[in-house]
Backbone bond lengths (Angstrom), bond angles and torsions (degrees), N, CA, C in turn:
res aa  C-N    CA-C-N  psi(-1)  N-CA   C-N-CA  omega(-1)  CA-C   N-CA-C  phi
1 A - - - 1.430 - - 1.603 108.44 -
2 V 1.311 113.80 -38.10 1.545 115.81 176.07 1.470 113.48 -57.72
3 V 1.317 112.66 -44.92 1.501 118.29 176.90 1.439 111.66 -60.78
4 S 1.344 122.44 -41.32 1.461 125.24 177.47 1.467 110.77 -62.09
5 T 1.260 119.35 -47.50 1.479 118.11 -175.43 1.548 110.56 -68.44
6 Q 1.388 113.70 -39.88 1.488 117.22 -177.03 1.459 110.90 -72.06
7 S 1.428 118.95 -26.88 1.456 116.24 -178.76 1.500 113.73 -85.22
8 T 1.359 115.23 1.28 1.412 123.75 177.04 1.530 108.06 -87.71
9 G 1.299 119.38 121.58 1.516 118.67 -179.83 1.423 109.65 -73.05
10 P 1.342 118.62 153.99 1.535 121.75 178.54 1.467 113.81 -52.89
11 E 1.371 117.81 -32.04 1.393 121.59 -175.48 1.574 109.61 -73.80
12 E 1.307 117.15 -19.06 1.461 123.02 -174.12 1.513 111.93 -95.59
13 V 1.373 114.68 -14.47 1.504 118.57 -173.76 1.517 113.17 -56.79
14 H 1.320 115.35 -41.59 1.539 118.60 -179.09 1.501 109.85 -61.67
15 F 1.312 119.79 -41.86 1.472 122.24 -176.33 1.464 109.45 -68.60
16 V 1.366 117.75 -41.07 1.449 121.93 -179.34 1.490 110.58 -64.44
17 V 1.319 120.25 -47.49 1.417 126.34 179.21 1.524 114.95 -65.33
18 T 1.349 117.24 -38.78 1.523 116.25 -179.97 1.503 109.45 -75.01
19 S 1.373 119.93 -21.19 1.445 117.61 179.31 1.519 112.63 -92.94
20 L 1.360 117.88 0.54 1.439 122.03 179.58 1.424 112.23 -75.01
21 S 1.391 115.45 139.23 1.441 126.40 177.37 1.497 109.06 -66.63
22 P 1.327 117.14 141.30 1.487 120.56 178.84 1.526 113.91 -58.34
23 V 1.282 118.60 -26.88 1.440 126.18 177.57 1.554 109.55 -61.51
24 H 1.338 118.52 -33.04 1.438 120.91 -172.84 1.545 113.98 -98.48
25 V 1.360 115.38 2.21 1.424 121.05 -177.85 1.518 110.45 -67.83
26 T 1.286 121.47 -56.06 1.420 123.87 -174.16 1.528 110.07 -64.70
27 P 1.335 123.43 -47.70 1.458 121.54 175.07 1.636 111.55 -55.97
28 L 1.257 116.75 -41.79 1.447 120.23 -178.88 1.537 108.85 -65.13
29 L 1.364 116.75 -46.18 1.474 120.16 179.61 1.554 109.99 -60.87
30 N 1.395 120.83 -43.85 1.363 119.48 177.48 1.494 114.18 -61.10
31 F 1.326 118.83 -38.75 1.445 127.65 173.77 1.500 111.67 -56.26
32 I 1.378 111.86 -53.08 1.528 118.54 178.54 1.440 112.73 -62.31
33 V 1.269 121.60 -35.55 1.485 126.32 176.58 1.510 111.14 -58.21
34 E 1.430 113.43 -46.15 1.462 118.36 176.84 1.542 115.17 -62.12
35 L 1.363 113.39 -35.31 1.521 120.09 178.01 1.492 108.39 -70.67
36 V 1.273 116.75 -39.85 1.519 115.84 -177.90 1.508 109.73 -60.05
37 S 1.350 116.61 -37.60 1.437 118.44 -176.01 1.578 113.66 -76.67
38 S 1.340 114.40 -13.95 1.488 115.98 -171.75 1.511 112.96 -128.52
39 S 1.366 118.35 -13.61 1.499 119.74 -176.87 1.494 113.77 -89.97
40 V 1.281 115.37 155.90 1.489 119.51 172.76 1.541 114.56 -88.06
41 H 1.424 108.62 -4.76 1.467 117.75 178.37 1.487 114.36 -95.70
42 L 1.327 110.63 54.01 1.540 122.33 -173.04 1.502 110.23 -53.89
43 H 1.278 118.22 -54.92 1.447 125.08 -174.40 1.583 110.49 -56.99
44 F 1.227 112.57 -45.25 1.487 123.04 -179.53 1.586 110.60 -59.56
45 Y 1.339 114.96 -48.07 1.452 116.11 -179.36 1.559 114.13 -77.72
46 L 1.385 117.20 -23.34 1.422 121.09 169.58 1.523 109.70 -65.40
47 L 1.278 119.50 -36.47 1.450 127.94 171.87 1.460 111.14 -51.04
48 W 1.349 108.18 -55.93 1.563 114.85 175.82 1.478 116.23 -54.70
49 L 1.434 113.95 -45.92 1.402 116.82 -179.59 1.484 109.40 -62.95
50 S 1.235 120.91 -43.25 1.527 123.38 -176.82 1.511 108.88 -63.18
51 E 1.244 115.97 -43.28 1.545 115.91 -175.00 1.602 107.04 -73.58
52 L 1.370 117.12 -40.76 1.513 117.82 169.51 1.499 114.81 -49.83
53 L 1.308 114.34 -54.88 1.436 118.99 -175.48 1.597 112.79 -68.52
54 S 1.238 118.11 -30.51 1.440 121.28 175.64 1.441 112.97 -69.28
55 A 1.403 116.17 -47.48 1.427 120.39 -177.42 1.602 113.24 -79.90
56 H 1.298 115.57 -30.96 1.496 117.31 -174.78 1.454 113.36 -124.82
57 G 1.366 120.62 25.78 1.446 124.32 -173.05 1.427 112.08 -59.26
58 A 1.268 123.06 -39.98 1.436 131.46 -176.94 1.587 109.13 -58.43
59 A 1.283 111.85 -46.12 1.528 121.38 -178.81 1.493 112.79 -70.18
60 V 1.290 113.87 -33.23 1.496 122.75 -179.32 1.534 111.00 -76.35
61 R 1.350 120.83 -32.49 1.356 125.65 -179.22 1.554 110.30 -51.55
62 A 1.186 119.73 -31.73 1.525 122.09 -178.36 1.486 114.32 -74.91
63 H 1.287 114.45 -14.57 1.450 120.96 -179.60 1.574 111.95 -110.99
64 S 1.377 111.32 76.33 1.426 116.69 -174.81 1.585 113.26 -61.29
65 S 1.332 119.49 -30.72 1.441 120.04 178.60 1.507 110.19 -63.31
66 T 1.334 119.60 -36.21 1.525 121.90 177.90 1.481 105.60 -68.98
67 L 1.307 124.70 -45.30 1.484 120.92 171.11 1.443 118.29 -54.42
68 N 1.374 113.46 -44.89 1.510 118.33 176.73 1.499 110.51 -60.98
69 G 1.317 119.01 -37.61 1.499 123.60 178.01 1.495 109.27 -61.59
70 I 1.402 111.38 -46.89 1.560 109.66 -178.63 1.461 110.86 -67.55
71 L 1.323 123.51 -36.52 1.433 123.39 -179.64 1.491 109.95 -63.14
72 S 1.391 119.11 -48.35 1.414 121.14 -174.57 1.599 108.35 -66.66
73 S 1.297 118.85 -36.56 1.448 121.50 -174.68 1.553 109.28 -70.39
74 V 1.342 115.80 -44.22 1.431 120.40 179.00 1.530 110.84 -65.27
75 A 1.325 115.18 -39.24 1.473 120.74 -178.95 1.551 112.05 -65.76
76 A 1.265 115.21 -39.61 1.507 122.56 176.47 1.527 111.57 -64.83
77 Q 1.295 117.75 -41.35 1.496 125.43 176.70 1.588 105.18 -64.22
78 S 1.232 117.06 -47.78 1.451 122.53 -173.36 1.558 107.36 -63.72
79 K 1.316 119.44 -42.58 1.440 122.56 177.22 1.493 113.32 -65.74
80 A 1.401 117.92 -39.08 1.472 120.79 176.62 1.498 108.42 -65.49
81 L 1.346 116.41 -45.05 1.542 116.94 -177.69 1.449 113.12 -67.89
82 S 1.345 118.93 -35.58 1.487 122.96 172.48 1.519 110.56 -57.49
83 S 1.313 115.77 -45.02 1.503 117.31 -178.72 1.496 113.20 -63.30
84 L 1.369 111.22 -42.07 1.502 117.69 -178.45 1.564 107.51 -68.55
85 C 1.340 122.09 -36.02 1.412 117.89 178.81 1.519 114.16 -70.27
86 D 1.321 113.19 -36.22 1.460 119.81 170.90 1.565 112.67 -54.81
87 Q 1.326 114.44 -50.06 1.405 120.13 177.27 1.556 114.17 -57.52
88 N 1.342 110.16 -42.90 1.504 116.89 -176.93 1.523 107.89 -70.17
89 Q 1.264 118.97 -34.63 1.529 118.56 176.62 1.569 110.31 -66.61
90 Y 1.386 114.02 -40.24 1.466 118.15 -178.86 1.558 106.85 -62.67
91 Y 1.266 120.01 -42.88 1.522 122.77 -174.04 1.500 107.55 -73.85
92 M 1.320 119.22 -29.78 1.490 121.03 -179.51 1.569 106.77 -73.05
93 D 1.366 114.61 -39.28 1.469 115.70 177.23 1.581 110.38 -64.11
94 V 1.345 115.47 -40.66 1.495 113.65 179.89 1.498 111.27 -67.66
95 I 1.327 118.24 -36.20 1.521 118.58 -178.05 1.537 107.32 -65.15
96 L 1.411 115.96 -48.12 1.474 119.54 178.18 1.516 115.68 -55.86
97 T 1.372 114.45 -41.58 1.424 119.44 179.17 1.555 110.13 -64.31
98 V 1.294 114.74 -50.73 1.463 119.55 -178.03 1.527 110.87 -62.62
99 G 1.347 117.01 -36.72 1.449 122.10 175.36 1.464 113.66 -65.95
100 S 1.320 117.41 -29.85 1.491 122.83 176.92 1.483 111.53 -70.98
101 F 1.307 118.28 -28.32 1.464 125.40 177.63 1.514 107.74 -69.49
102 N 1.320 112.39 -38.31 1.452 119.06 -173.20 1.564 111.06 -72.68
103 D 1.377 113.76 -24.73 1.499 122.18 -178.99 1.570 109.90 -77.70
104 T 1.328 123.44 -20.29 1.371 120.25 177.49 1.523 113.12 -75.51
105 P 1.294 117.70 140.16 1.461 120.54 -174.81 1.654 104.16 -69.11
106 S 1.386 111.76 142.54 1.387 117.82 174.28 1.554 114.42 -75.07
107 T 1.302 120.16 166.33 1.411 120.36 -177.66 1.441 112.78 -67.60
108 E 1.302 121.97 -25.83 1.507 123.55 170.18 1.530 110.56 -65.52
109 E 1.254 119.84 -41.95 1.470 121.02 -179.28 1.541 110.44 -66.00
110 L 1.353 114.15 -34.41 1.497 118.44 -177.92 1.525 109.03 -71.95
111 E 1.308 121.21 -30.05 1.482 124.67 -178.84 1.504 110.77 -69.42
112 V 1.308 120.29 -25.80 1.439 124.38 179.90 1.508 111.64 -61.25
113 F 1.303 114.12 -39.49 1.507 120.55 -175.59 1.496 105.81 -81.85
């Protein structure tokens, strides 16, 4: 199933999802939720989730455990990405600060003038 979802291009996801039988919606959603929590292709699987919920939201409403799984999986990824972004911002600030020290002329360069 991973190969099937990954071999589907982003532009084809809508067509695949809308042609999906309602019987397969919940198992596919559960599968996608697992991938959201473990895959590096987060945007791609969020696209799948968005399309599935848009096309089959009424059928999914009856399965609150599936919706809870989606929420907790997306929240966990959001928290992880937020932490990574904070770290990256800190490292960029350090690099820019150190770089600004290197831009100031050394005392030897000042003595030349």
